[in-house]
MIDOSE-1310 file (N, C-alpha, C; in nm, 2 decimals, decimal comma, always signed):
residues 257
mptv	+9,84/+10,80/+13,50/+9,90/+10,81/+13,38/+9,87/+10,65/+13,30; +9,85/+10,63/+13,19/+9,84/+10,49/+13,09/+9,92/+10,48/+13,13; +9,97/+10,33/+13,10/+10,11/+10,32/+13,04/+10,09/+10,29/+12,93; +10,22/+10,39/+12,81/+10,25/+10,35/+12,67/+10,30/+10,20/+12,62
ppfi	+10,17/+10,17/+12,52/+10,29/+10,03/+12,53/+10,39/+10,03/+12,42; +10,46/+9,92/+12,37/+10,54/+9,96/+12,30/+10,52/+9,99/+12,14; +10,60/+10,10/+12,16/+10,57/+10,12/+11,98/+10,68/+10,18/+11,86; +10,63/+10,12/+11,74/+10,76/+10,19/+11,66/+10,69/+10,29/+11,59
vaip	+10,73/+10,41/+11,52/+10,72/+10,51/+11,43/+10,80/+10,51/+11,27; +10,74/+10,49/+11,24/+10,77/+10,50/+11,07/+10,75/+10,63/+11,02; +10,86/+10,70/+10,92/+10,84/+10,79/+10,92/+10,84/+10,80/+10,74; +10,72/+10,82/+10,68/+10,72/+10,81/+10,53/+10,80/+10,97/+10,45
aryg	+10,89/+10,96/+10,40/+10,94/+11,05/+10,33/+10,98/+11,04/+10,22; +10,93/+11,08/+10,10/+10,94/+11,11/+9,91/+10,96/+11,23/+9,93; +11,09/+11,19/+9,83/+11,15/+11,32/+9,82/+11,09/+11,37/+9,70; +11,03/+11,34/+9,62/+10,92/+11,46/+9,53/+10,85/+11,53/+9,59
strl	+10,81/+11,64/+9,57/+10,68/+11,71/+9,65/+10,65/+11,82/+9,52; +10,57/+11,85/+9,47/+10,51/+11,92/+9,41/+10,49/+12,09/+9,40; +10,44/+12,12/+9,53/+10,42/+12,24/+9,61/+10,56/+12,28/+9,63; +10,63/+12,16/+9,72/+10,79/+12,20/+9,78/+10,87/+12,08/+9,76
pakp	+10,95/+12,11/+9,65/+11,04/+12,02/+9,59/+11,14/+11,96/+9,69; +11,17/+11,85/+9,71/+11,28/+11,83/+9,81/+11,22/+11,83/+9,94; +11,11/+11,82/+9,97/+11,04/+11,89/+10,13/+11,14/+11,81/+10,24; +11,21/+11,71/+10,25/+11,24/+11,61/+10,32/+11,37/+11,69/+10,41
lrei	+11,46/+11,75/+10,27/+11,59/+11,82/+10,33/+11,58/+11,91/+10,29; +11,44/+12,01/+10,32/+11,43/+12,17/+10,33/+11,48/+12,22/+10,48; +11,55/+12,30/+10,46/+11,58/+12,35/+10,63/+11,46/+12,44/+10,72; +11,48/+12,42/+10,85/+11,41/+12,49/+10,92/+11,49/+12,52/+11,05
agvp	+11,54/+12,67/+11,03/+11,62/+12,69/+11,15/+11,78/+12,63/+11,11; +11,83/+12,60/+10,98/+11,95/+12,52/+11,00/+11,95/+12,36/+11,01; +11,83/+12,30/+11,00/+11,84/+12,17/+11,09/+11,70/+12,08/+10,97; +11,74/+12,00/+10,85/+11,65/+11,95/+10,75/+11,52/+11,89/+10,85
mvvr	+11,39/+11,95/+10,77/+11,28/+11,88/+10,85/+11,31/+11,73/+10,88; +11,31/+11,62/+10,78/+11,31/+11,55/+10,82/+11,38/+11,48/+10,95; +11,47/+11,54/+10,95/+11,59/+11,55/+11,11/+11,51/+11,60/+11,20; +11,41/+11,69/+11,20/+11,36/+11,74/+11,33/+11,23/+11,64/+11,35
vvqr	+11,20/+11,58/+11,26/+11,08/+11,46/+11,27/+11,10/+11,37/+11,35; +11,22/+11,35/+11,28/+11,28/+11,20/+11,36/+11,31/+11,24/+11,55; +11,37/+11,35/+11,56/+11,39/+11,42/+11,69/+11,28/+11,38/+11,76; +11,12/+11,44/+11,69/+11,05/+11,42/+11,77/+11,00/+11,31/+11,80
alqa	+11,01/+11,22/+11,73/+10,95/+11,06/+11,74/+11,03/+11,02/+11,84; +11,18/+11,01/+11,80/+11,27/+10,96/+11,96/+11,24/+11,06/+12,09; +11,19/+11,18/+12,09/+11,12/+11,22/+12,21/+11,02/+11,13/+12,29; +10,97/+11,09/+12,19/+10,86/+11,04/+12,24/+10,84/+10,91/+12,30
gaad	+10,96/+10,83/+12,29/+11,00/+10,72/+12,36/+10,96/+10,65/+12,23; +10,99/+10,60/+12,11/+10,98/+10,51/+12,05/+11,03/+10,37/+12,04; +11,02/+10,26/+12,05/+11,10/+10,14/+12,07/+11,19/+10,18/+11,95; +11,15/+10,21/+11,83/+11,21/+10,19/+11,70/+11,18/+10,30/+11,60
vvva	+11,23/+10,35/+11,56/+11,23/+10,47/+11,45/+11,31/+10,44/+11,31; +11,21/+10,41/+11,22/+11,25/+10,38/+11,08/+11,18/+10,51/+10,96; +11,25/+10,55/+10,87/+11,23/+10,63/+10,81/+11,23/+10,55/+10,67; +11,10/+10,59/+10,58/+11,08/+10,53/+10,52/+11,08/+10,58/+10,37
tdda	+11,20/+10,60/+10,32/+11,24/+10,68/+10,17/+11,25/+10,60/+10,01; +11,25/+10,69/+9,97/+11,23/+10,68/+9,80/+11,38/+10,71/+9,71; +11,49/+10,78/+9,83/+11,56/+10,86/+9,78/+11,67/+10,85/+9,87; +11,83/+10,81/+9,80/+11,94/+10,82/+9,87/+11,99/+10,97/+9,97
riad	+11,98/+11,08/+9,92/+11,98/+11,23/+9,97/+11,92/+11,22/+10,13; +11,83/+11,16/+10,13/+11,74/+11,17/+10,25/+11,84/+11,12/+10,36; +11,82/+10,94/+10,33/+11,89/+10,89/+10,36/+12,11/+10,91/+10,44; +12,11/+10,98/+10,29/+12,24/+11,06/+10,33/+12,20/+11,18/+10,50
alag	+12,07/+11,23/+10,44/+12,06/+11,34/+10,56/+12,04/+11,31/+10,73; +12,06/+11,14/+10,68/+12,02/+11,08/+10,85/+12,12/+11,00/+10,89; +12,24/+11,00/+10,83/+12,35/+10,96/+10,91/+12,37/+11,01/+11,00; +12,36/+10,91/+11,18/+12,42/+10,97/+11,28/+12,28/+11,00/+11,36
qgvr	+12,18/+10,95/+11,32/+12,09/+11,03/+11,37/+12,05/+10,94/+11,47; +12,06/+10,79/+11,49/+12,02/+10,69/+11,53/+11,90/+10,62/+11,50; +11,89/+10,64/+11,41/+11,76/+10,55/+11,32/+11,76/+10,51/+11,22; +11,66/+10,39/+11,20/+11,69/+10,35/+11,04/+11,65/+10,40/+10,96
vcmt	+11,66/+10,36/+10,79/+11,61/+10,39/+10,69/+11,60/+10,26/+10,62; +11,47/+10,27/+10,54/+11,43/+10,16/+10,49/+11,44/+10,23/+10,33; +11,48/+10,18/+10,27/+11,47/+10,24/+10,13/+11,34/+10,20/+10,08; +11,26/+10,27/+10,00/+11,13/+10,15/+9,92/+11,11/+10,23/+9,80
raeh	+10,99/+10,16/+9,70/+10,96/+10,23/+9,56/+10,90/+10,37/+9,55; +10,96/+10,41/+9,44/+10,93/+10,56/+9,45/+10,74/+10,63/+9,41; +10,74/+10,46/+9,34/+10,60/+10,53/+9,30/+10,48/+10,44/+9,39; +10,45/+10,48/+9,46/+10,33/+10,46/+9,66/+10,28/+10,62/+9,58
asgs	+10,16/+10,54/+9,59/+10,03/+10,65/+9,60/+10,05/+10,73/+9,72; +10,06/+10,66/+9,83/+10,05/+10,73/+9,97/+10,17/+10,66/+10,06; +10,15/+10,77/+10,16/+10,23/+10,70/+10,26/+10,22/+10,60/+10,34; +10,07/+10,57/+10,35/+10,05/+10,38/+10,42/+10,07/+10,31/+10,35
drla	+10,07/+10,31/+10,19/+10,14/+10,28/+10,10/+10,28/+10,20/+10,14; +10,35/+10,31/+10,14/+10,50/+10,31/+10,14/+10,54/+10,25/+10,31; +10,46/+10,30/+10,38/+10,47/+10,19/+10,50/+10,44/+10,08/+10,51; +10,34/+10,02/+10,42/+10,28/+9,89/+10,44/+10,45/+9,79/+10,34
ecag	+10,50/+9,84/+10,27/+10,63/+9,79/+10,18/+10,75/+9,84/+10,28; +10,74/+9,91/+10,36/+10,85/+9,89/+10,52/+10,83/+9,80/+10,63; +10,68/+9,77/+10,61/+10,67/+9,64/+10,74/+10,72/+9,57/+10,68; +10,67/+9,49/+10,55/+10,73/+9,40/+10,51/+10,89/+9,37/+10,46
lcgw	+10,94/+9,50/+10,44/+11,13/+9,47/+10,46/+11,18/+9,46/+10,62; +11,10/+9,52/+10,71/+11,18/+9,52/+10,83/+11,09/+9,41/+10,93; +11,00/+9,31/+10,85/+10,97/+9,19/+10,92/+10,93/+9,21/+11,05; +10,87/+9,33/+11,04/+10,72/+9,34/+11,18/+10,63/+9,26/+11,20
adda	+10,65/+9,22/+11,35/+10,52/+9,11/+11,38/+10,41/+9,13/+11,38; +10,27/+9,13/+11,32/+10,16/+9,13/+11,29/+10,11/+9,26/+11,40; +10,10/+9,23/+11,54/+10,09/+9,24/+11,60/+10,13/+9,42/+11,64; +10,24/+9,43/+11,55/+10,29/+9,50/+11,65/+10,22/+9,71/+11,63
ivvn	+10,23/+9,79/+11,68/+10,21/+9,91/+11,71/+10,31/+10,00/+11,64; +10,23/+10,05/+11,44/+10,37/+10,17/+11,40/+10,28/+10,26/+11,40; +10,31/+10,40/+11,45/+10,24/+10,52/+11,39/+10,30/+10,59/+11,29; +10,24/+10,62/+11,23/+10,30/+10,68/+11,06/+10,28/+10,82/+11,11
lqgd	+10,37/+10,88/+11,15/+10,38/+11,05/+11,17/+10,46/+11,07/+11,03; +10,41/+11,11/+10,99/+10,39/+11,21/+10,87/+10,59/+11,27/+10,87; +10,63/+11,29/+10,71/+10,75/+11,35/+10,70/+10,72/+11,54/+10,69; +10,64/+11,57/+10,69/+10,60/+11,71/+10,72/+10,57/+11,76/+10,81
epfa	+10,58/+11,68/+10,96/+10,54/+11,73/+11,09/+10,64/+11,74/+11,17; +10,75/+11,86/+11,14/+10,86/+11,86/+11,21/+10,81/+11,90/+11,38; +10,69/+11,95/+11,42/+10,67/+11,97/+11,57/+10,55/+11,91/+11,61; +10,52/+11,77/+11,54/+10,43/+11,67/+11,63/+10,46/+11,69/+11,77
paag	+10,36/+11,73/+11,83/+10,41/+11,71/+12,00/+10,43/+11,56/+12,04; +10,52/+11,53/+12,10/+10,58/+11,36/+12,17/+10,43/+11,37/+12,25; +10,37/+11,41/+12,32/+10,21/+11,32/+12,40/+10,16/+11,29/+12,30; +10,12/+11,38/+12,17/+10,03/+11,36/+12,10/+10,04/+11,23/+12,00
irev	+10,19/+11,20/+11,98/+10,25/+11,07/+11,90/+10,22/+10,93/+11,99; +10,24/+10,94/+12,12/+10,21/+10,83/+12,24/+10,09/+10,82/+12,27; +10,02/+10,93/+12,25/+9,79/+10,88/+12,30/+9,78/+10,79/+12,14; +9,86/+10,83/+12,04/+9,75/+10,74/+11,88/+9,81/+10,62/+11,89
acal	+9,93/+10,61/+11,95/+10,00/+10,45/+11,95/+9,90/+10,39/+12,13; +9,87/+10,44/+12,21/+9,79/+10,45/+12,30/+9,61/+10,36/+12,26; +9,59/+10,46/+12,18/+9,43/+10,45/+12,12/+9,44/+10,35/+12,04; +9,53/+10,28/+12,00/+9,51/+10,17/+11,92/+9,51/+10,06/+12,02
aedd	+9,65/+10,03/+12,10/+9,66/+9,94/+12,23/+9,53/+9,96/+12,31; +9,44/+10,02/+12,29/+9,33/+9,99/+12,38/+9,20/+9,98/+12,34; +9,19/+9,96/+12,20/+9,11/+9,94/+12,12/+9,12/+9,83/+11,99; +8,99/+9,73/+11,95/+9,08/+9,61/+11,89/+9,05/+9,69/+11,73
apma	+9,02/+9,79/+11,70/+9,01/+9,86/+11,55/+9,17/+9,84/+11,47; +9,17/+9,76/+11,37/+9,34/+9,79/+11,33/+9,42/+9,92/+11,29; +9,36/+9,98/+11,35/+9,37/+10,17/+11,28/+9,32/+10,28/+11,39; +9,42/+10,34/+11,41/+9,36/+10,48/+11,53/+9,45/+10,62/+11,47
tlat	+9,38/+10,75/+11,48/+9,40/+10,84/+11,47/+9,34/+10,97/+11,54; +9,40/+11,07/+11,58/+9,38/+11,23/+11,65/+9,27/+11,31/+11,58; +9,22/+11,39/+11,67/+9,18/+11,48/+11,60/+9,14/+11,62/+11,74; +9,12/+11,72/+11,67/+9,08/+11,81/+11,84/+8,97/+11,91/+11,77
piad	+8,91/+11,95/+11,88/+8,74/+12,02/+11,86/+8,84/+12,15/+11,75; +8,77/+12,23/+11,67/+8,75/+12,34/+11,60/+8,65/+12,43/+11,70; +8,71/+12,55/+11,65/+8,63/+12,65/+11,76/+8,65/+12,78/+11,67; +8,68/+12,80/+11,53/+8,70/+12,87/+11,46/+8,62/+12,87/+11,28
ahel	+8,54/+12,95/+11,27/+8,41/+12,94/+11,16/+8,49/+12,91/+10,98; +8,58/+12,96/+11,02/+8,68/+12,97/+10,91/+8,73/+12,82/+10,88; +8,80/+12,81/+10,97/+8,84/+12,66/+10,98/+8,78/+12,53/+10,94; +8,62/+12,60/+10,98/+8,50/+12,48/+10,97/+8,49/+12,50/+10,81
fdpn	+8,51/+12,60/+10,77/+8,45/+12,53/+10,58/+8,56/+12,55/+10,50; +8,70/+12,55/+10,54/+8,83/+12,53/+10,49/+8,80/+12,41/+10,40; +8,83/+12,35/+10,26/+8,87/+12,22/+10,23/+9,00/+12,16/+10,25; +9,05/+12,24/+10,28/+9,21/+12,20/+10,32/+9,24/+12,17/+10,48
vvkl	+9,12/+12,19/+10,57/+9,09/+12,16/+10,66/+9,03/+12,03/+10,71; +9,09/+11,89/+10,76/+8,98/+11,74/+10,74/+8,86/+11,76/+10,86; +8,76/+11,75/+10,80/+8,72/+11,75/+10,97/+8,66/+11,56/+10,97; +8,61/+11,54/+11,08/+8,54/+11,42/+11,10/+8,44/+11,36/+11,22
vrgt	+8,36/+11,28/+11,21/+8,26/+11,26/+11,32/+8,28/+11,15/+11,35; +8,23/+11,11/+11,47/+8,27/+11,02/+11,53/+8,17/+10,94/+11,65; +8,15/+10,82/+11,63/+8,03/+10,79/+11,70/+8,06/+10,75/+11,87; +7,95/+10,72/+11,94/+7,95/+10,72/+12,09/+8,06/+10,64/+12,16
ngra	+8,08/+10,50/+12,04/+8,23/+10,41/+12,09/+8,35/+10,48/+12,04; +8,41/+10,62/+11,97/+8,49/+10,63/+11,99/+8,56/+10,61/+11,83; +8,48/+10,57/+11,76/+8,54/+10,54/+11,60/+8,50/+10,61/+11,52; +8,58/+10,65/+11,45/+8,50/+10,71/+11,27/+8,41/+10,68/+11,23
lyfs	+8,31/+10,78/+11,19/+8,22/+10,78/+11,13/+8,21/+10,80/+10,95; +8,31/+10,93/+10,98/+8,38/+10,95/+10,85/+8,44/+11,11/+10,87; +8,54/+11,11/+10,76/+8,57/+11,20/+10,72/+8,57/+11,31/+10,57; +8,55/+11,42/+10,62/+8,52/+11,51/+10,47/+8,56/+11,65/+10,48
rapl	+8,62/+11,68/+10,40/+8,66/+11,85/+10,33/+8,56/+11,94/+10,41; +8,46/+11,84/+10,36/+8,31/+11,94/+10,40/+8,29/+11,99/+10,53; +8,18/+12,09/+10,59/+8,16/+12,13/+10,73/+8,14/+12,00/+10,74; +8,14/+11,94/+10,87/+8,08/+11,79/+10,92/+8,06/+11,81/+11,09
pwar	+7,97/+11,80/+11,13/+7,84/+11,76/+11,09/+7,74/+11,92/+11,06; +7,68/+11,87/+10,93/+7,59/+11,99/+10,90/+7,48/+12,07/+11,01; +7,53/+12,20/+11,07/+7,43/+12,22/+11,15/+7,33/+12,30/+11,11; +7,24/+12,23/+11,10/+7,12/+12,31/+11,00/+7,06/+12,41/+11,00
dafa	+6,96/+12,44/+11,12/+6,91/+12,54/+11,19/+7,02/+12,67/+11,19; +7,12/+12,63/+11,22/+7,24/+12,72/+11,29/+7,30/+12,80/+11,15; +7,31/+12,70/+11,10/+7,40/+12,75/+10,95/+7,31/+12,81/+10,88; +7,16/+12,80/+10,88/+7,10/+12,87/+10,77/+7,05/+12,99/+10,87
asre	+7,09/+13,03/+10,97/+7,08/+13,16/+11,00/+7,24/+13,23/+11,02; +7,35/+13,17/+11,01/+7,43/+13,24/+11,01/+7,60/+13,10/+10,97; +7,71/+13,12/+10,93/+7,76/+13,08/+10,88/+7,96/+13,15/+10,92; +7,90/+13,26/+11,02/+8,02/+13,34/+11,06/+8,07/+13,29/+11,20
vvpa	+7,98/+13,18/+11,25/+8,03/+13,13/+11,39/+7,97/+13,01/+11,37; +8,08/+12,92/+11,49/+8,11/+12,78/+11,52/+8,00/+12,77/+11,60; +7,83/+12,72/+11,52/+7,73/+12,67/+11,65/+7,78/+12,60/+11,78; +7,74/+12,62/+11,90/+7,77/+12,56/+12,06/+7,73/+12,43/+12,02
ntpf	+7,72/+12,33/+12,11/+7,69/+12,22/+12,17/+7,67/+12,14/+12,03; +7,82/+12,16/+11,93/+7,76/+12,09/+11,82/+7,93/+12,00/+11,82; +7,96/+11,86/+11,75/+8,12/+11,83/+11,78/+8,20/+11,84/+11,66; +8,23/+11,98/+11,61/+8,27/+11,98/+11,55/+8,44/+11,95/+11,55
lrhi	+8,53/+11,87/+11,49/+8,65/+11,80/+11,53/+8,71/+11,79/+11,35; +8,85/+11,84/+11,41/+8,96/+11,88/+11,30/+9,04/+11,75/+11,31; +9,08/+11,66/+11,20/+9,13/+11,58/+11,20/+9,31/+11,59/+11,18; +9,41/+11,52/+11,26/+9,52/+11,52/+11,31/+9,55/+11,40/+11,19
giya	+9,63/+11,43/+11,12/+9,69/+11,37/+11,01/+9,82/+11,24/+11,04; +9,81/+11,19/+11,19/+9,88/+11,12/+11,26/+9,82/+10,98/+11,25; +9,84/+10,85/+11,19/+9,81/+10,75/+11,24/+9,88/+10,64/+11,34; +9,80/+10,49/+11,39/+9,85/+10,41/+11,45/+9,81/+10,27/+11,35
yrag	+9,89/+10,19/+11,34/+9,82/+10,05/+11,28/+9,88/+9,94/+11,30; +9,83/+9,81/+11,36/+9,90/+9,67/+11,39/+9,96/+9,70/+11,23; +10,06/+9,62/+11,26/+10,18/+9,59/+11,12/+10,09/+9,53/+11,05; +10,00/+9,40/+11,08/+9,95/+9,37/+10,97/+9,85/+9,39/+10,91
flar	+9,76/+9,47/+10,96/+9,70/+9,53/+10,87/+9,76/+9,66/+10,79; +9,87/+9,65/+10,78/+9,93/+9,78/+10,68/+9,94/+9,70/+10,54; +9,99/+9,55/+10,54/+9,97/+9,47/+10,42/+9,83/+9,50/+10,36; +9,72/+9,43/+10,46/+9,57/+9,43/+10,41/+9,59/+9,60/+10,33
yarl	+9,60/+9,67/+10,44/+9,53/+9,81/+10,35/+9,59/+9,86/+10,18; +9,70/+9,76/+10,15/+9,81/+9,81/+10,11/+9,73/+9,72/+9,94; +9,66/+9,64/+9,98/+9,58/+9,53/+9,88/+9,44/+9,60/+9,84; +9,38/+9,69/+9,94/+9,25/+9,74/+9,90/+9,24/+9,83/+9,81
artp	+9,15/+9,79/+9,72/+9,09/+9,86/+9,60/+9,07/+9,99/+9,64; +9,08/+10,08/+9,55/+9,08/+10,22/+9,59/+8,97/+10,27/+9,57; +8,89/+10,35/+9,64/+8,69/+10,38/+9,67/+8,69/+10,48/+9,58; +8,55/+10,46/+9,58/+8,49/+10,61/+9,55/+8,50/+10,76/+9,63
leqa	+8,45/+10,74/+9,72/+8,50/+10,82/+9,85/+8,60/+10,88/+9,86; +8,74/+10,77/+9,84/+8,86/+10,79/+9,88/+8,90/+10,92/+9,73; +8,87/+10,86/+9,65/+8,90/+10,96/+9,50/+8,80/+11,08/+9,54; +8,69/+11,08/+9,58/+8,63/+11,20/+9,54/+8,64/+11,31/+9,67
esle	+8,72/+11,31/+9,79/+8,78/+11,35/+9,86/+8,89/+11,37/+9,92; +8,98/+11,26/+9,83/+9,09/+11,28/+9,80/+9,16/+11,28/+9,97; +9,10/+11,13/+10,01/+9,13/+11,15/+10,18/+9,15/+10,98/+10,18; +9,27/+10,96/+10,20/+9,34/+10,79/+10,21/+9,23/+10,72/+10,35
qlrv	+9,23/+10,76/+10,42/+9,18/+10,72/+10,48/+9,01/+10,65/+10,50; +8,96/+10,72/+10,41/+8,77/+10,71/+10,35/+8,79/+10,52/+10,32; +8,91/+10,51/+10,24/+8,97/+10,35/+10,16/+8,94/+10,25/+10,33; +8,98/+10,31/+10,42/+8,94/+10,16/+10,52/+8,82/+10,14/+10,54
lehg	+8,77/+10,34/+10,57/+8,62/+10,32/+10,61/+8,53/+10,22/+10,53; +8,55/+10,24/+10,37/+8,46/+10,21/+10,28/+8,46/+10,03/+10,26; +8,60/+10,00/+10,34/+8,60/+9,84/+10,32/+8,58/+9,77/+10,47; +8,50/+9,88/+10,53/+8,44/+9,77/+10,65/+8,51/+9,81/+10,78
haia	+8,68/+9,84/+10,77/+8,72/+9,87/+10,89/+8,66/+9,94/+10,97; +8,74/+9,93/+11,11/+8,73/+10,06/+11,20/+8,85/+10,17/+11,21; +8,84/+10,24/+11,24/+8,96/+10,35/+11,28/+8,90/+10,42/+11,41; +9,00/+10,42/+11,54/+8,97/+10,43/+11,65/+9,03/+10,59/+11,67
vrlt	+8,96/+10,69/+11,74/+8,97/+10,87/+11,74/+8,98/+10,86/+11,87; +9,11/+10,95/+11,92/+9,10/+10,98/+12,06/+9,13/+11,21/+12,03; +9,14/+11,23/+12,14/+9,14/+11,38/+12,09/+9,30/+11,45/+12,14; +9,37/+11,49/+12,06/+9,50/+11,48/+12,11/+9,53/+11,60/+12,23
pepf	+9,65/+11,53/+12,36/+9,63/+11,59/+12,47/+9,75/+11,74/+12,43; +9,79/+11,77/+12,32/+9,85/+11,90/+12,31/+9,86/+11,95/+12,11; +9,81/+12,03/+12,10/+9,81/+12,08/+11,97/+9,91/+12,06/+11,89; +9,88/+12,02/+11,77/+9,95/+12,00/+11,66/+9,99/+12,11/+11,58
ppgi	+10,12/+12,17/+11,56/+10,10/+12,27/+11,46/+10,08/+12,22/+11,37; +10,07/+12,33/+11,27/+10,07/+12,28/+11,12/+10,20/+12,22/+11,08; +10,11/+12,14/+10,95/+10,24/+12,09/+10,87/+10,30/+12,16/+10,79; +10,40/+12,12/+10,68/+10,48/+12,17/+10,62/+10,42/+12,16/+10,47
dtea	+10,36/+12,23/+10,39/+10,36/+12,22/+10,29/+10,38/+12,31/+10,15; +10,42/+12,42/+10,18/+10,44/+12,55/+10,10/+10,57/+12,62/+10,16; +10,64/+12,70/+10,03/+10,72/+12,80/+10,11/+10,71/+12,90/+10,24; +10,51/+12,96/+10,23/+10,50/+13,00/+10,32/+10,50/+12,95/+10,46
dlvr	+10,46/+12,80/+10,46/+10,46/+12,75/+10,58/+10,63/+12,73/+10,62; +10,72/+12,71/+10,54/+10,84/+12,73/+10,60/+10,88/+12,82/+10,70; +10,82/+12,98/+10,61/+10,90/+13,06/+10,67/+10,76/+13,10/+10,83; +10,66/+13,06/+10,86/+10,63/+13,07/+10,96/+10,64/+12,97/+11,04
aeqw	+10,70/+12,83/+11,00/+10,75/+12,73/+11,11/+10,88/+12,81/+11,15; +10,96/+12,87/+11,05/+11,04/+12,94/+11,15/+11,04/+13,02/+11,23; +10,94/+13,10/+11,19/+10,88/+13,21/+11,30/+10,84/+13,13/+11,43; +10,74/+13,06/+11,41/+10,68/+12,94/+11,53/+10,84/+12,92/+11,59
lrtq	+10,96/+12,88/+11,57/+11,02/+12,79/+11,60/+11,11/+12,90/+11,69; +11,09/+13,05/+11,67/+11,17/+13,14/+11,71/+11,08/+13,23/+11,85; +10,95/+13,16/+11,85/+10,84/+13,21/+12,00/+10,88/+13,09/+12,09; +10,90/+12,99/+12,06/+10,91/+12,88/+12,15/+11,03/+12,88/+12,23
g	+11,09/+12,99/+12,22/+11,26/+13,00/+12,32/+11,36/+12,89/+12,29
């Protein structure tokens, strides 16, 4: 088993959410979502866990959880931008490995959190992320499921909401099944960065592909930076975006005994 490098988990937790107001504080089986995310980060063995938030109510909910809270500005366009401010406020060393665990991923597996940290440590790319194979045609054609392709060096070539790659001959015959022998991958929205790159990322101008696909990671690729990609060692249950997701999360938790 590879040695896991020391890493920080930073959790961006914005109070405002269009689809699910006060999302970080919504309860799953009586526990606020952001607390469940923190618990996962601690289980993964992070050297430090910091929640970057814009609201004192979230900070209050984290009292006694054994994590630090970093109060950040409210107007950040993305979680990565929020963590860039957090990195400056916390004074992390430029080479520190920072895992961005989304505040709506209350069931992220500890092994996956460790894996993305290892992916960054073992590559000289400034950023790393995870993926998992796609076996369902509906998932492949769902624009809410982000797909990615990667090169033989294990680095991302592109991310898209469209089916990617386009299996020309197979899709001409049918779009009801996933063609065999084609590497379809679903992106899992967990990232690791070197702390020094977070500041550089925040200064990068937004890019046409990023805006067209509404995918912040494309800003990194369009500006010529590399993203290392590893397959997740364990499945990531879906994140929480809607009221229906909350209901499913409660049901899933019950099945875990």
